[in-house]
SETINU-642873 format. One line per 4 residues: for each residue x negated, y negated, z negated of C-alpha. Coordinates in steps of 0.02 Angstrom, whole numbers, plus 50000, padded with zeros to 5 digits. Layout:
N
X Y Z | ...
This chain:
899
50000 50000 50000 | 49930 49833 50049 | 49917 49685 49934 | 50053 49595 50036
50173 49743 50025 | 50144 49756 49836 | 50184 49572 49810 | 50340 49589 49916
50400 49738 49815 | 50374 49644 49652 | 50471 49496 49718 | 50617 49611 49762
50630 49678 49582 | 50768 49613 49472 | 50727 49497 49326 | 50754 49632 49192
50628 49748 49270 | 50502 49607 49285 | 50521 49566 49100 | 50494 49749 49052
50335 49759 49155 | 50269 49596 49079 | 50307 49659 48903 | 50215 49822 48937
50063 49727 49004 | 50060 49614 48850 | 50070 49764 48732 | 49932 49854 48827
49823 49699 48821 | 49851 49679 48632 | 49810 49862 48599 | 49651 49849 48700
49600 49693 48603 | 49629 49777 48435 | 49535 49931 48494 | 49390 49823 48554
49382 49729 48389 | 49385 49883 48279 | 49266 49979 48391 | 49127 49863 48332
49131 49946 48162 | 49183 50118 48222 | 49053 50146 48357 | 48913 50023 48322
48831 49910 48196 | 48888 49730 48210 | 48747 49613 48260 | 48714 49456 48160
48597 49308 48164 | 48414 49360 48178 | 48303 49342 48025 | 48168 49211 48044
48044 49256 47908 | 47947 49124 47814 | 47771 49146 47749 | 47738 49176 47565
47556 49228 47566 | 47474 49147 47658 | 47601 49008 47663 | 47579 48958 47846
47503 49022 48007 | 47365 48894 47982 | 47297 49001 47842 | 47261 49152 47949
47203 49067 48108 | 47046 49137 48189 | 46906 49007 48186 | 46747 48995 48289
46606 48888 48219 | 46718 48763 48125 | 46637 48593 48102 | 46767 48481 48023
46950 48489 47972 | 47094 48378 47920 | 47242 48461 47831 | 47401 48364 47798
47582 48394 47752 | 47652 48383 47929 | 47505 48417 48042 | 47323 48472 48035
47174 48468 48152 | 47016 48574 48167 | 46857 48544 48267 | 46770 48701 48332
46620 48731 48444 | 46589 48543 48469 | 46718 48528 48608 | 46879 48611 48547
47013 48517 48451 | 47157 48622 48384 | 47311 48536 48316 | 47435 48628 48205
47611 48565 48169 | 47733 48652 48055 | 47865 48659 48190 | 47761 48686 48345
47621 48801 48287 | 47446 48791 48360 | 47404 48688 48513 | 47230 48669 48587
47205 48499 48665 | 47165 48509 48850 | 47078 48340 48844 | 46893 48342 48887
46779 48311 48739 | 46589 48298 48751 | 46528 48318 48572 | 46657 48317 48433
46589 48281 48260 | 46725 48222 48137 | 46915 48220 48123 | 47026 48110 48012
47208 48061 47996 | 47255 47900 48086 | 47421 47825 48035 | 47581 47927 48025
47565 48022 48188 | 47385 48007 48241 | 47220 48098 48231 | 47054 48004 48237
46904 48097 48307 | 46722 48052 48331 | 46671 48111 48505 | 46498 48076 48576
46477 47925 48460 | 46647 47853 48514 | 46805 47837 48408 | 46954 47913 48497
47135 47929 48438 | 47263 48062 48483 | 47450 48050 48456 | 47508 48221 48393
47659 48206 48507 | 47541 48197 48657 | 47379 48279 48604 | 47314 48290 48782
47300 48100 48804 | 47167 48028 48688 | 47129 47842 48691 | 46983 47738 48624
46994 47631 48467 | 46952 47448 48504 | 46825 47345 48405 | 46857 47183 48312
46838 47047 48365 | 46763 47109 48529 | 46876 47201 48649 | 46766 47355 48663
46759 47533 48600 | 46705 47568 48422 | 46545 47670 48420 | 46485 47771 48272
46368 47909 48217 | 46477 47944 48063 | 46645 47879 48001 | 46764 47882 47853
46922 47790 47804 | 47051 47766 47667 | 47216 47669 47664 | 47127 47501 47670
46963 47518 47765 | 46880 47609 47909 | 46690 47622 47895 | 46568 47675 48031
46379 47693 48042 | 46295 47632 48201 | 46142 47533 48257 | 46061 47522 48083
46219 47449 48007 | 46373 47503 47914 | 46528 47420 47989 | 46673 47393 47870
46839 47367 47960 | 46989 47306 47861 | 47149 47393 47914 | 47333 47348 47922
47405 47519 47958 | 47313 47570 48117 | 47270 47391 48167 | 47092 47326 48140
47108 47149 48070 | 46933 47107 48007 | 46753 47170 48013 | 46603 47146 47897
46431 47225 47899 | 46312 47308 47777 | 46132 47277 47828 | 45976 47385 47798
46070 47548 47817 | 46020 47713 47897 | 46164 47732 48019 | 46106 47906 48069
46151 47973 47897 | 46326 48020 47831 | 46434 47895 47737 | 46602 47892 47647
46724 47776 47559 | 46817 47817 47399 | 47004 47787 47373 | 46959 47636 47265
46859 47559 47409 | 46679 47596 47358 | 46567 47627 47509 | 46432 47761 47490
46290 47761 47618 | 46103 47791 47639 | 45990 47640 47649 | 45845 47623 47771
45728 47666 47626 | 45813 47836 47599 | 45913 47787 47443 | 46094 47837 47418
46181 47670 47383 | 46353 47604 47334 | 46444 47441 47374 | 46622 47380 47361
46704 47359 47530 | 46767 47184 47491 | 46594 47120 47441 | 46469 47193 47564
46343 47052 47535 | 46315 47100 47352 | 46159 47194 47301 | 46181 47382 47322
46181 47502 47175 | 46044 47630 47207 | 46094 47803 47146 | 45962 47929 47198
45842 47977 47336 | 45931 48109 47441 | 45965 48153 47621 | 46144 48220 47625
46216 48318 47770 | 46397 48266 47735 | 46477 48150 47605 | 46648 48136 47520
46709 48039 47367 | 46858 48023 47252 | 46880 47894 47114 | 46761 47985 46997
46632 48084 47096 | 46527 48081 47252 | 46510 48253 47333 | 46384 48298 47467
46303 48444 47558 | 46115 48459 47550 | 46013 48608 47611 | 46168 48720 47609
46217 48677 47430 | 46360 48572 47362 | 46307 48434 47243 | 46390 48289 47154
46352 48121 47072 | 46463 48011 46964 | 46541 47869 47062 | 46464 47706 46996
46562 47561 46925 | 46531 47408 47032 | 46457 47266 46930 | 46312 47358 46848
46161 47458 46902 | 46096 47620 46826 | 45938 47601 46723 | 45861 47753 46807
45899 47850 46964 | 46024 47991 46941 | 45989 48176 46963 | 46124 48261 47069
46217 48407 46988 | 46216 48566 47092 | 46385 48656 47099 | 46350 48839 47128
46490 48948 47195 | 46565 49072 47070 | 46578 49220 47188 | 46683 49377 47170
46607 49532 47248 | 46781 49602 47284 | 46820 49473 47417 | 46745 49418 47581
46806 49241 47555 | 46761 49131 47408 | 46581 49118 47468 | 46477 48987 47558
46339 49027 47681 | 46317 48881 47800 | 46435 48739 47749 | 46459 48612 47888
46580 48483 47816 | 46659 48430 47653 | 46820 48334 47619 | 46947 48313 47481
47111 48411 47480 | 47240 48425 47340 | 47109 48353 47221 | 46990 48494 47267
46851 48516 47394 | 46889 48578 47570 | 46731 48652 47645 | 46704 48720 47820
46576 48857 47848 | 46509 48904 48020 | 46430 49069 47969 | 46588 49136 47885
46702 49054 48015 | 46817 48990 47878 | 46885 48835 47796 | 46899 48863 47607
46964 48764 47460 | 46862 48759 47299 | 46894 48677 47131 | 46764 48622 47005
46772 48727 46845 | 46663 48749 46692 | 46583 48916 46653 | 46455 48989 46532
46284 49042 46597 | 46161 49107 46466 | 46251 49013 46327 | 46243 48854 46431
46399 48766 46496 | 46386 48728 46681 | 46501 48667 46818 | 46530 48769 46974
46647 48796 47121 | 46789 48922 47106 | 46885 48979 47259 | 47070 48931 47245
47131 49062 47369 | 47177 48938 47506 | 47080 48972 47666 | 47093 48962 47854
47020 49128 47907 | 47081 49274 48010 | 47070 49453 47945 | 46969 49408 47791
47008 49449 47612 | 47056 49313 47488 | 47101 49353 47308 | 47286 49323 47341
47296 49395 47516 | 47347 49575 47554 | 47248 49679 47677 | 47304 49716 47853
47324 49898 47797 | 47473 49865 47683 | 47592 50011 47669 | 47741 49955 47566
47807 49819 47451 | 47915 49821 47294 | 47997 49691 47181 | 48053 49710 47000
48107 49560 46899 | 47982 49428 46959 | 47836 49545 46994 | 47799 49581 47176
47690 49733 47210 | 47601 49776 47373 | 47518 49943 47406 | 47377 49939 47533
47253 50069 47591 | 47127 50027 47456 | 47217 49934 47317 | 47374 49881 47226
47403 49698 47197 | 47539 49614 47096 | 47602 49438 47118 | 47714 49331 47006
47841 49254 47126 | 47883 49114 47002 | 47707 49042 47016 | 47611 48956 47154
47531 49071 47281 | 47357 49003 47238 | 47375 49020 47049 | 47248 49149 46992
47357 49194 46842 | 47491 49248 46966 | 47381 49383 47040 | 47322 49554 46978
47222 49680 47077 | 47197 49866 47049 | 47075 49969 47152 | 47136 50143 47200
46961 50221 47201 | 46995 50347 47337 | 47172 50394 47285 | 47261 50395 47451
47430 50332 47391 | 47563 50291 47519 | 47718 50268 47408 | 47755 50138 47273
47896 50113 47148 | 47889 49963 47031 | 47970 49963 46859 | 47982 49837 46718
47823 49891 46627 | 47742 50016 46745 | 47715 50059 46926 | 47721 50232 47003
47618 50276 47156 | 47618 50441 47248 | 47501 50532 47364 | 47637 50614 47465
47531 50743 47555 | 47451 50809 47396 | 47610 50802 47289 | 47525 50693 47158
47598 50545 47066 | 47511 50421 46951 | 47582 50296 46828 | 47504 50124 46806
47529 50020 46648 | 47564 49843 46712 | 47495 49765 46553 | 47330 49857 46538
47316 49901 46725 | 47261 50076 46675 | 47320 50235 46761 | 47384 50388 46672
47322 50557 46727 | 47394 50618 46890 | 47539 50741 46880 | 47562 50874 47012
47742 50921 47046 | 47762 51109 47042 | 47834 51197 47194 | 47795 51235 47374
47655 51143 47459 | 47767 51009 47535 | 47748 50821 47522 | 47834 50686 47422
47938 50582 47542 | 48002 50436 47438 | 47997 50356 47265 | 48107 50220 47192
48156 50137 47028 | 48326 50092 46958 | 48400 50062 46785 | 48248 50116 46684
48211 50273 46786 | 48092 50321 46925 | 48164 50436 47058 | 48052 50549 47164
48106 50646 47320 | 48003 50797 47375 | 48024 50916 47519 | 48054 51100 47484
48084 51243 47605 | 48241 51348 47597 | 48215 51524 47661 | 48403 51547 47657
48434 51399 47772 | 48266 51413 47860 | 48243 51226 47849 | 48180 51092 47730
48287 51036 47584 | 48257 50889 47466 | 48218 50903 47279 | 48250 50747 47174
48156 50717 47010 | 48172 50579 46880 | 48056 50504 46752 | 48120 50389 46613
48007 50238 46600 | 47915 50225 46435 | 47935 50408 46386 | 47808 50549 46392
47755 50570 46572 | 47859 50721 46619 | 47968 50739 46773 | 48142 50815 46769
48219 50896 46922 | 48400 50838 46934 | 48460 50923 47093 | 48417 50996 47263
48502 50928 47419 | 48528 51064 47548 | 48646 51073 47694 | 48659 51202 47834
48679 51064 47964 | 48545 50941 47910 | 48361 50949 47873 | 48234 50833 47796
48055 50786 47838 | 47920 50663 47785 | 48024 50517 47852 | 48167 50551 47731
48201 50402 47616 | 48281 50386 47444 | 48360 50241 47352 | 48475 50221 47200
48602 50083 47172 | 48646 49991 47011 | 48785 50116 46974 | 48670 50268 46985
48731 50325 47156 | 48593 50404 47261 | 48569 50375 47447 | 48457 50490 47549
48418 50496 47735 | 48380 50653 47837 | 48257 50673 47980 | 48392 50614 48104
48417 50450 48007 | 48587 50503 47942 | 48617 50432 47767 | 48706 50529 47628
48781 50461 47467 | 48787 50561 47306 | 48913 50470 47194 | 48870 50464 47008
49010 50453 46879 | 48894 50422 46731 | 48866 50606 46694 | 48865 50709 46854
48838 50686 47040 | 48984 50717 47156 | 48976 50809 47321 | 48870 50714 47447
48960 50621 47585 | 48897 50549 47748 | 48887 50359 47747 | 49006 50310 47886
48982 50169 48013 | 48794 50167 47984 | 48717 50220 48149 | 48533 50171 48142
48374 50254 48197 | 48197 50255 48134 | 48231 50217 47951 | 48074 50152 47866
48146 50115 47694 | 48310 50089 47601 | 48357 49977 47455 | 48511 49912 47364
48570 49751 47284 | 48668 49698 47129 | 48834 49750 47206 | 48775 49920 47264
48765 49867 47447 | 48643 49970 47549 | 48501 49891 47648 | 48409 49993 47780
48251 49930 47862 | 48201 49991 48035 | 48060 49944 48152 | 48153 49794 48222
48298 49751 48107 | 48374 49757 47933 | 48547 49835 47923 | 48663 49792 47778
48805 49911 47733 | 48939 49882 47602 | 49028 50048 47612 | 49141 50006 47758
49054 49886 47876 | 48875 49865 47932 | 48784 49713 47997 | 48617 49713 48085
48493 49571 48063 | 48358 49577 48198 | 48188 49516 48142 | 48133 49357 48230
47968 49337 48323 | 47830 49255 48224 | 47767 49082 48270 | 47615 49156 48356
47727 49256 48473 | 47693 49424 48393 | 47835 49538 48340 | 47841 49578 48156
47855 49765 48130 | 47898 49785 47945 | 47822 49918 47834 | 47932 49888 47683
48067 49783 47603 | 48083 49725 47422 | 48230 49646 47333 | 48281 49621 47152
48423 49546 47050 | 48352 49378 46995 | 48356 49286 47162 | 48420 49306 47338
48248 49315 47417 | 48200 49473 47511 | 48014 49507 47534 | 47932 49619 47663
47762 49658 47736 | 47718 49692 47916 | 47614 49822 48004 | 47433 49769 48036
47472 49598 47964 | 47393 49516 47812 | 47549 49422 47762 | 47694 49434 47642
47856 49367 47717 | 48014 49304 47637 | 48194 49289 47696 | 48347 49215 47612
48466 49248 47757 | 48521 49423 47707 | 48688 49445 47617 | 48610 49528 47464
48706 49501 47303 | 48601 49442 47156 | 48617 49349 46992 | 48578 49190 47089
48744 49215 47181 | 48838 49201 47015 | 48891 49031 46954 | 48954 48991 46779
49146 48992 46785 | 49242 48843 46721 | 49315 48949 46582 | 49144 48989 46512
49115 48906 46341 | 48936 48846 46323 | 48940 48776 46145 | 49035 48796 45982
49217 48741 45988 | 49386 48810 45942 | 49440 48968 46032 | 49623 49012 46052
49655 49178 45968 | 49762 49234 46114 | 49608 49229 46225 | 49499 49327 46106
49448 49494 46182 | 49317 49622 46138 | 49236 49742 46258 | 49131 49898 46242
49001 49933 46377 | 49000 50106 46452 | 48845 50214 46421 | 48709 50201 46554
48784 50039 46621 | 48671 49900 46680 | 48678 49751 46563 | 48597 49596 46635
48520 49474 46512 | 48538 49297 46578 | 48505 49118 46527 | 48644 48989 46541
48537 48834 46512 | 48496 48804 46696 | 48647 48701 46747 | 48791 48783 46838
48710 48952 46865 | 48635 49097 46769 | 48449 49137 46770 | 48406 49322 46767
48301 49380 46620 | 48302 49567 46655 | 48398 49722 46604 | 48443 49737 46421
48428 49908 46340 | 48495 49991 46184 | 48649 49883 46156 | 48786 49976 46247
48857 50055 46088 | 48920 49892 46019 | 49069 49776 46039 | 49045 49612 46130
49149 49457 46145 | 49228 49441 46317 | 49219 49264 46386 | 49275 49272 46567
49248 49357 46734 | 49126 49291 46863 | 49139 49339 47046 | 48979 49344 47147
48984 49226 47295 | 49059 49303 47451 | 48926 49322 47586 | 48959 49363 47769
49118 49461 47736 | 49038 49582 47614 | 49141 49646 47467 | 49132 49539 47313
49066 49607 47150 | 49154 49552 46991 | 49048 49534 46835 | 49112 49514 46658
49028 49379 46554 | 49002 49445 46377 | 48926 49365 46223 | 48812 49445 46097
48740 49361 45943 | 48553 49348 45911 | 48478 49243 45771 | 48639 49144 45757
48640 49101 45943 | 48767 49151 46075 | 48674 49253 46207 | 48767 49281 46372
48759 49444 46467 | 48829 49502 46633 | 48902 49676 46659 | 48990 49747 46811
49174 49739 46766 | 49198 49923 46805 | 49074 49963 46665 | 49168 49878 46521
49314 49939 46417 | 49422 49824 46312 | 49431 49857 46125 | 49599 49841 46037
49613 49699 45911 | 49756 49713 45788 | 49829 49538 45788 | 49986 49501 45690
50088 49349 45642 | 50106 49314 45456 | 50234 49222 45350 | 50104 49158 45226
50115 48968 45220 | 49954 48935 45124 | 49806 49018 45043 | 49651 48962 44950
49466 48997 44963 | 49426 49109 44815 | 49239 49090 44831 | 49127 48988 44946
49128 49053 45126 | 49077 49000 45301 | 49213 48966 45429 | 49175 49032 45602
49193 48977 45781 | 49200 49160 45835 | 49232 49306 45716 | 49085 49407 45781
48975 49501 45659 | 48795 49528 45712 | 48696 49687 45692 | 48624 49611 45533
48803 49593 45464 | 48798 49404 45472 | 48918 49288 45558 | 48909 49167 45702
48892 48983 45672 | 49026 48855 45707 | 49057 48675 45759 | 48911 48659 45881
48809 48784 45781 | 48817 48686 45617 | 48877 48784 45467 | 49054 48741 45412
49054 48787 45227 | 49222 48800 45137 | 49208 48784 44949 | 49310 48868 44814
49485 48795 44804 | 49496 48737 44986 | 49674 48751 45048 | 49701 48840 45214
49855 48875 45321 | 49845 49053 45393 | 49919 49069 45568 | 49880 49250 45614
49785 49400 45550 | 49651 49482 45657 | 49567 49651 45630 | 49391 49648 45701
49240 49762 45674 | 49327 49841 45523 | 49357 49672 45441 | 49514 49566 45428
49509 49382 45473 | 49633 49242 45455 | 49651 49130 45605 | 49688 48977 45499
49706 48789 45503 | 49613 48675 45383 | 49608 48487 45360 | 49434 48417 45385
49422 48229 45366 | 49598 48203 45431 | 49566 48320 45579 | 49655 48487 45594
49530 48625 45632 | 49576 48803 45681 | 49446 48929 45628 | 49417 49110 45575
49398 49153 45390 | 49370 49328 45315 | 49525 49377 45214 | 49412 49449 45078
49359 49272 45032 | 49535 49205 45005 | 49673 49215 44874 | 49859 49178 44886
49863 49090 44717 | 49721 48984 44654 | 49679 49005 44470 | 49600 48856 44385
49494 48977 44284 | 49436 49068 44438 | 49280 48963 44459 | 49133 49069 44513
49016 48951 44420 | 49040 48797 44310 | 49012 48629 44388 | 49014 48445 44341
49100 48311 44440 | 49002 48155 44486 | 48993 48029 44627 | 48855 48002 44756
48777 47858 44846 | 48777 47857 45037 | 48660 48002 45076 | 48616 48142 45195
48666 48322 45157 | 48547 48465 45196 | 48569 48652 45221 | 48436 48709 45096
48331 48661 44945 | 48192 48607 45062 | 48298 48460 45122 | 48230 48491 45297
48385 48524 45404 | 48517 48388 45397 | 48697 48448 45415 | 48802 48297 45366
48807 48121 45293 | 48921 48071 45148 | 48981 47897 45107 | 48956 47791 44952
49063 47849 44805 | 49103 48022 44875 | 49158 48143 44739 | 49037 48289 44721
49031 48450 44620 | 48858 48486 44550 | 48823 48671 44522 | 48637 48670 44487
48481 48562 44496 | 48311 48629 44553 | 48157 48521 44578 | 48261 48361 44587
48376 48440 44719 | 48559 48467 44676 | 48667 48605 44749 | 48836 48524 44778
49008 48531 44854 | 49074 48371 44933 | 49253 48337 44980 | 49307 48300 45159
49496 48286 45172 | 49569 48441 45087 | 49411 48543 45112 | 49257 48557 45002
49097 48580 45101 | 48930 48640 45030 | 48753 48576 45042 | 48602 48503 44951
48557 48322 44908 | 48421 48233 44812 | 48464 48196 44630 | 48410 48016 44665
48574 47998 44759 | 48685 48047 44612 | 48765 47897 44529 | 48749 47887 44338
48918 47897 44246 | 48937 47716 44185 | 49088 47745 44067 | 49000 47879 43965
48846 47771 43943 | 48949 47624 43880 | 49050 47737 43763 | 48893 47810 43688
48819 47637 43662 | 48977 47574 43573 | 48983 47727 43461 | 48802 47700 43409
48835 47516 43373 | 48993 47555 43275 | 48910 47689 43170 | 48762 47576 43135
48877 47433 43084 | 48977 47546 42968 | 48820 47608 42883 | 48756 47430 42864
48922 47367 42788 | 48929 47514 42668 | 48752 47481 42606 | 48788 47296 42581
48948 47338 42485 | 48859 47451 42364 | 48717 47328 42338 | 48828 47177 42302
48959 47266 42198 | 48959 47208 42006 | 48947 47336 41869 | 49097 47340 41741
48978 47324 41593 | 48922 47156 41655 | 49090 47072 41625
């Protein structure tokens, strides 16, 4: 049928038939769309944005660039420049990578920064400038006041001046940005020798008599300060020291203060390099230039083909304190070993808490990710001494490495960096395929051969960290349809579920219910090949790393994140992946690459994804009894210790052990941020008490069980405090059987006789509490009070101790006899009860509203009782007067016989 005939036939159809056909086409189109959408997850792994890794160690490509006879270098925040082989200028920008200038240079000597976007070079005794946006078009710098090129044998500059040496003079050019606005001259100079200018404008140069001299740039006609007789190869200065190279050694002199001259010539101090035999870098052989960088010295070396940063440190040599140069770890050098740089033979990487571990062919090194990459305290190195380990698992206090082929595992103490004796796993002569760490346990997978199945099966062992080094076999994975080989991987999630891969890159899950492992199931919708390693995150999501991508799987959907090309055009082929709970960074190492890389673009759930909910109470305040809940934590659950003092998020402090058999106050739920459609994980925020402080914890909500609190209404209208007691913000008893603090963590002490109004009764931890209202200074406060400390009827003779009532001056109240911690201030004339006096300190109760609070004050602040003193004085006067009148009466009275 032709197209014309078909159209004619359709036109002849009635309207009803046309509508039916259109409806069928629409339904078919909709079904095909739905099928196409769902087929992404059914038949393939959904692709996502490629990962562009960033450098951790070294931090940039600049730091592992191959050099050839480096002569001078400038390193800045946005761009850097290196001179090599006299004629090659290489410019590095953070965005554009390395670019070699195609401009023709005759004899390059020095390189400096020039303005915001320029590089100043000394080429064949001429000053030339290059705009980094057009590095192939250098132009000459013009002299002042003549319109000619500036010539120089050596140059230096700071923010205010450019100085050059030429024709037996030192020329000092005043700058306004990159514009030369004035020129002065220093006579009698050796212009063929190096020179420099300090940040505070002091010019250092060599005179024509061979003396190293100093002048201020704004007074070049003043007499020079002669420092010493030297012939430096290169010079540099900061505001305190002059540094120079002489005969292959680095030396320094104190920078003089202009206005005085030294009485005698100075003797330069030699700064020897403190070398480490373990590293190829950190040495100097033939230094060619010296400059200042980050407050340290940046030194190029032709023989080592490296640029290295050194800092001046003090050290002891034969009981004598000396100053020397210590390598910081920063270097521009390809395929050389720095103290903080892994080898090109790295095999795998692991992360636990904030410790990053890398296993290489010859060593283990550990790096603290919270510290700067060039901080020596952030780095630890352990030589393997011939132990051919190829597997690493990193725990909280120890690291486990395994020599898979020889079935041997060793345990390293991360504090002492000492190995335990190797332990051979008993069984057939088959290798260990994978090791991992989770929840305080190391897991080890080893091949075994099943004669029944005539194929390899997988044995899984565990070792509890911190216990006697003995492995426990927990199960054997065998299946008539699947086999395992040396490529089989193992990982364990936060819930104890085990994931294993077979030789065909199929992944199984063995679900753990807290006691036993369920039947293994194939992980659906995860079709990947060439699995190198597997890992999991806080929510139990699975991460699989292959040769060209990282695949994330949340139990139902998978997303693939291809790994981006590096800046130098090479493809990163990863050897391992490391993630932990404290931040959302993922670290990995590459094959034949001396770098550690970092990515934050994966949807891995961590503590850093959790923000503090609005309902979370950070400080002491009243808590509604209806919101009071207690939870128990299930055995073997992960309890995450966190810090809530970092703003609106939690900081991860590590797993907390040994506290799951206790009740905790429930505060609220926190949902981990939703990332790329992955399932959310809900965490419960619990509170425990430690040293009177409220310590937050996070627990997966599925791992907590609510505890019943017996709360009842009561008809009691009032009660009284029978003996002094603390009132509490939260009725939580600590392990030491003490109570939490209240009112912003200040003790609220209720004295004997205080009237309370009970609202409800609460049974908690085997104790009964009143949720009661009290009057405190005219303010109604709701608080928790142990029922044991109250009475329904107050007896006036029920005083626990006798006291006297006095009044106080305006004074501070303290929590103890030491009068060190102030808890309150009372006003002039406040009534106080005095119970005892010790070392001029009175233990008192003071009245606030209807409540009596407790504390200590100085006896100097107790007012004397004026009425008693006056009464006693009057009594003494009256008695004395009576005695006096009586005596006078008897003396003056006449005898009857005298009448």
